[in-house]
VOBA-1610 file (N, C-alpha, C; in pm, whole numbers, padded with zeros to 5 digits, always signed):
BEGIN
Met+04475-02854+01202Met+04474-02953+01309Met+04590-03048+01284Asn+04664-03080+01386Asn+04776-03171+01367Asn+04728-03316+01368Lys+04816-03403+01322Lys+04779-03544+01307Lys+04746-03610+01440Lys+04814-03570+01549Lys+04786-03631+01679Lys+04645-03599+01725Ala+04603-03475+01707Ala+04467-03437+01748Ala+04364-03506+01659Phe+04394-03516+01531Phe+04303-03582+01437Phe+04294-03731+01472Ala+04407-03792+01507Ala+04407-03933+01546Ala+04328-03954+01674Ala+04339-03862+01767Ala+04265-03874+01893Ala+04115-03866+01867Leu+04075-03776+01778Leu+03933-03765+01744Leu+03883-03892+01676Thr+03961-03946+01585Thr+03923-04069+01516Thr+03911-04183+01616Ala+04006-04193+01709Ala+04001-04298+01811Ala+03879-04282+01899Ala+03847-04158+01936Ala+03729-04134+02019Ala+03602-04173+01945Thr+03597-04146+01816Thr+03481-04185+01735Thr+03465-04336+01734Leu+03575-04407+01715Leu+03569-04553+01714Leu+03530-04608+01850Leu+03581-04547+01957Leu+03546-04591+02091Leu+03398-04571+02116Phe+03346-04455+02075Phe+03204-04428+02092Phe+03121-04529+02013Ala+03162-04560+01892Ala+03089-04658+01810Ala+03091-04794+01879Gly+03204-04830+01939Gly+03212-04957+02012Gly+03121-04957+02133Cys+03111-04844+02201Cys+03027-04835+02320Cys+02880-04848+02285Thr+02839-04797+02171Thr+02698-04804+02135Thr+02658-04946+02102Ser+02753-05033+02073Ser+02715-05171+02045Ser+02717-05256+02171Gly+02747-05196+02286Gly+02734-05268+02411Gly+02858-05271+02497Ser+02976-05263+02440Ser+03096-05273+02520Ser+03209-05195+02455Ala+03287-05124+02536Ala+03396-05044+02482Ala+03502-05129+02415Asn+03519-05253+02455Asn+03620-05337+02392Asn+03557-05452+02313Ser+03434-05434+02269Ser+03364-05541+02199Ser+03433-05577+02068Ser+03497-05480+02000Ser+03558-05513+01872Ser+03677-05605+01889Ser+03759-05585+01992Ser+03872-05674+02011Ser+03827-05809+02062Ala+03726-05812+02147Ala+03674-05938+02198Ala+03605-06018+02089Ala+03550-05950+01991Ala+03479-06018+01883Ala+03572-06057+01769Gly+03702-06034+01785Gly+03798-06071+01681Gly+03807-05970+01568Glu+03757-05849+01592Glu+03767-05745+01491Glu+03897-05668+01507Thr+03946-05616+01396Thr+04064-05530+01398Thr+04029-05400+01329Ser+04085-05291+01378Ser+04065-05160+01316Ser+04201-05098+01289Asn+04218-05048+01169Asn+04341-04982+01130Asn+04309-04849+01064Thr+04390-04748+01097Thr+04370-04614+01044Thr+04492-04573+00964Ala+04467-04505+00853Ala+04575-04448+00772Ala+04544-04302+00746Tyr+04649-04223+00733Tyr+04637-04080+00707Tyr+04712-04046+00580Val+04653-03957+00501Val+04715-03909+00378Val+04709-03757+00380Asp+04819-03694+00346Asp+04821-03549+00334Asp+04775-03514+00193His+04672-03434+00184His+04616-03393+00056His+04612-03241+00051Asp+04709-03183-00016Asp+04718-03038-00027Asp+04714-02969+00110Gly+04786-03024+00207Gly+04794-02966+00340Gly+04679-03003+00432Gln+04588-03086+00385Gln+04476-03131+00465Gln+04493-03279+00495Asp+04463-03319+00618Asp+04473-03459+00656Asp+04345-03532+00618Val+04363-03644+00549Val+04252-03733+00517Val+04276-03859+00598Ser+04175-03906+00670Ser+04191-04029+00747Ser+04087-04130+00703Ala+04127-04255+00710Ala+04035-04365+00684Ala+04064-04473+00786Thr+03960-04520+00852Thr+03971-04630+00945Thr+03888-04745+00890Val+03950-04861+00883Val+03884-04981+00831Val+03878-05084+00942Thr+03759-05132+00969Thr+03739-05238+01067Thr+03708-05366+00991Lys+03778-05474+01030Lys+03759-05603+00964Lys+03732-05712+01065Lys+03659-05810+01021Lys+03640-05933+01099Lys+03652-06048+01001Asp+03739-06142+01033Asp+03765-06257+00946Asp+03800-06213+00804Gly+03877-06104+00792Gly+03922-06055+00663Gly+03821-05975+00584Lys+03699-05962+00635Lys+03593-05888+00566Lys+03575-05752+00631Ile+03562-05649+00549Ile+03540-05514+00600Ile+03400-05505+00660Thr+03396-05467+00787Thr+03267-05454+00857Thr+03236-05309+00894Gly+03332-05221+00877Gly+03310-05080+00908Gly+03415-04992+00843Val+03373-04873+00804Val+03463-04775+00744Val+03428-04638+00801Thr+03531-04563+00841Thr+03513-04427+00886Thr+03613-04340+00811Ile+03561-04238+00744Ile+03643-04148+00664Ile+03621-04007+00715Asp+03729-03928+00720Asp+03714-03787+00754Asp+03830-03709+00694Glu+03818-03579+00701Glu+03918-03490+00642Glu+03914-03358+00717Thr+04029-03294+00725Thr+04034-03162+00784Thr+04025-03056+00675Thr+03975-02938+00712Thr+03973-02826+00620Thr+04109-02757+00625Glu+04128-02658+00542Glu+04254-02584+00541Glu+04284-02519+00674Asp+04180-02482+00749Asp+04202-02418+00879Asp+04196-02517+00995Gly+04201-02647+00964Gly+04213-02750+01067Gly+04082-02800+01126Lys+03969-02759+01072Lys+03841-02808+01122Lys+03809-02943+01058Ile+03732-03023+01128Ile+03700-03158+01082Ile+03568-03151+01005Lys+03571-03198+00881Lys+03456-03182+00792Lys+03329-03250+00843Lys+03340-03369+00901Lys+03219-03434+00951Lys+03157-03354+01065Glu+03241-03297+01150Glu+03190-03214+01260Glu+03122-03089+01206Leu+03173-03035+01099Leu+03116-02914+01041Leu+02977-02941+00983Gly+02957-03059+00928Gly+02827-03092+00869Gly+02783-02985+00770Ala+02665-02928+00790Ala+02609-02827+00700Ala+02691-02698+00701Glu+02767-02673+00807Glu+02850-02553+00813Glu+02961-02556+00708Tyr+02997-02673+00659Tyr+03099-02681+00553Tyr+03045-02616+00426Asp+02914-02617+00411Asp+02844-02544+00306Asp+02882-02589+00164Met+02871-02718+00142Met+02899-02772+00010Met+02770-02803-00067Lys+02661-02812+00005Lys+02534-02857-00054Lys+02493-02776-00177Ser+02505-02646-00171Ser+02463-02562-00283Ser+02550-02581-00407Ala+02676-02621-00387Ala+02767-02643-00499Ala+02764-02788-00548Ser+02698-02873-00472Ser+02695-03015-00505Ser+02592-03043-00614Gly+02632-03118-00713Gly+02541-03156-00820Gly+02430-03249-00774Ile+02449-03313-00658Ile+02346-03403-00606Ile+02280-03346-00481Gly+02314-03223-00447Gly+02249-03154-00334Gly+02281-03214-00198Lys+02403-03267-00181Lys+02441-03326-00053Lys+02567-03260+00001Glu+02570-03247+00134Glu+02688-03196+00204Glu+02801-03298+00196Trp+02923-03253+00226Trp+03040-03341+00224Trp+03018-03461+00316Asn+02973-03436+00438Asn+02956-03545+00534Asn+02851-03645+00486Glu+02747-03600+00421Glu+02645-03692+00368Glu+02703-03779+00257Gln+02786-03720+00173Gln+02847-03796+00064Gln+02944-03901+00118Val+03023-03864+00218Val+03119-03958+00276Val+03046-04070+00350Glu+02939-04037+00420Glu+02862-04142+00488Glu+02803-04241+00387Phe+02757-04191+00273Phe+02710-04278+00165Phe+02824-04369+00119Leu+02942-04309+00097Leu+03058-04385+00051Leu+03099-04492+00152Glu+03100-04458+00280Glu+03135-04555+00384Glu+03043-04677+00377Lys+02914-04654+00367Lys+02818-04765+00359Lys+02837-04845+00230Tyr+02860-04774+00121Tyr+02880-04840-00008Tyr+03000-04934-00002Ile+03108-04888+00058Ile+03230-04970+00067Ile+03207-05092+00156Val+03137-05076+00267Val+03108-05191+00353Val+03025-05294+00277Glu+02928-05248+00200Glu+02839-05339+00127Glu+02904-05401+00004Asn+02991-05325-00066Asn+03042-05369-00195Asn+03192-05390-00201Gly+03264-05346-00099Gly+03410-05356-00098Gly+03476-05238-00166Pro+03598-05205-00124Pro+03667-05090-00182Pro+03699-05108-00330Glu+03714-05233-00373Glu+03745-05258-00514Glu+03629-05219-00606Ala+03509-05201-00552Ala+03393-05159-00632Ala+03396-05010-00664Val+03484-04935-00599Val+03494-04791-00623Val+03607-04768-00723Lys+03569-04751-00846Lys+03665-04724-00955Lys+03668-04574-00979Leu+03790-04520-00994Leu+03807-04376-01015Leu+03853-04346-01156Asp+03810-04231-01208Asp+03859-04186-01336Asp+03996-04120-01316Ala+04055-04070-01422Ala+04189-04011-01416Ala+04195-03888-01326Asp+04080-03824-01302Asp+04076-03705-01218Asp+04044-03735-01072Gly+04018-03862-01039Gly+03993-03900-00900Gly+03846-03904-00860Tyr+03756-03900-00957Tyr+03613-03906-00928Tyr+03560-04046-00961Ala+03454-04085-00893Ala+03396-04217-00915Ala+03346-04230-01058Glu+03368-04348-01114Glu+03319-04378-01249Glu+03179-04439-01245Asp+03153-04521-01146Asp+03030-04597-01138Asp+02911-04508-01103Glu+02802-04524-01175Glu+02683-04443-01151Glu+02624-04466-01012Asp+02635-04588-00960Asp+02584-04615-00825Asp+02657-04529-00722Val+02788-04517-00736Val+02865-04434-00643Val+02833-04287-00667Lys+02830-04246-00792Lys+02804-04105-00825Lys+02664-04060-00782Ser+02574-04153-00763Ser+02439-04114-00720Ser+02439-04060-00577Gly+02542-04095-00498Gly+02547-04050-00360Gly+02676-03980-00321Cys+02775-03980-00412Cys+02905-03924-00377Cys+02975-03872-00503Thr+02985-03740-00514Thr+03047-03680-00632Thr+03176-03605-00600Ile+03225-03617-00477Ile+03349-03547-00440Ile+03469-03622-00495Asn+03583-03555-00500Asn+03707-03619-00544Asn+03747-03722-00440Leu+03776-03844-00485Leu+03802-03954-00394Leu+03946-04004-00396Ser+04035-03939-00468Ser+04170-03991-00482Ser+04241-04006-00347Ala+04244-03903-00264Ala+04312-03912-00134Ala+04235-04002-00038Ile+04103-03998-00044Ile+04021-04083+00043Ile+04047-04230+00013Met+04049-04267-00114Met+04071-04408-00150Met+04216-04450-00121Glu+04309-04357-00132Glu+04448-04387-00096Glu+04457-04421+00053Ala+04396-04338+00137Ala+04397-04364+00281Ala+04322-04494+00313Leu+04210-04515+00247Leu+04131-04636+00270Leu+04209-04762+00232Asp+04275-04757+00116Asp+04354-04873+00073Asp+04469-04901+00170Glu+04533-04794+00221Glu+04640-04813+00320Glu+04588-04875+00447Ala+04475-04827+00495Ala+04417-04880+00619Ala+04372-05026+00600Ala+04315-05057+00486Ala+04267-05192+00459Ala+04382-05291+00445Ala+04498-05242+00402Ala+04613-05330+00379Ala+04688-05363+00508Lys+04662-05289+00616Lys+04734-05311+00743Lys+04688-05439+00809
//
C-alpha cells in the first residue's frame, strides 16, 4: 500500500472518531491538534497519529502495513499473531493496549531495550511486539 492510500485511511479513521464524538470538526473547534508521522520499517509503513489539547496527548492511533500492503488493524485476527504471541493477543489488540497506555502515561513511559521491545512490565503485560518503528513514528508525530 502506498503512503497516500495509507494516509487517506488514517485520515478517514480520525474523521470517523471525530464524528462519533458529535461533530466532524469537533477537534479543531475544541482546540485540539492532530499530527501524523510515517516511518518505513523494512518496506512496511508504520503510522502514528497524535492528538493533543493544551500540549497534552489526548489520543493516539497507530497502524502498520504488512509486506503485501494490507493494514494490520483491518486484518485483526486474520493477521494471525495470537498463537505466536506470548500473551495470547493479536497485533491489533496489542497496539490498542499501547495506544491507551500512552494516552494515560505519556510516550516517555514507554522505555525500550536495545532490541526495541518494552522494558516495563506494565507495557509488556499488554504489548510484546517490537516497538522501535512505532515509537519513532509516535515521537515524530508528537513533536509536530
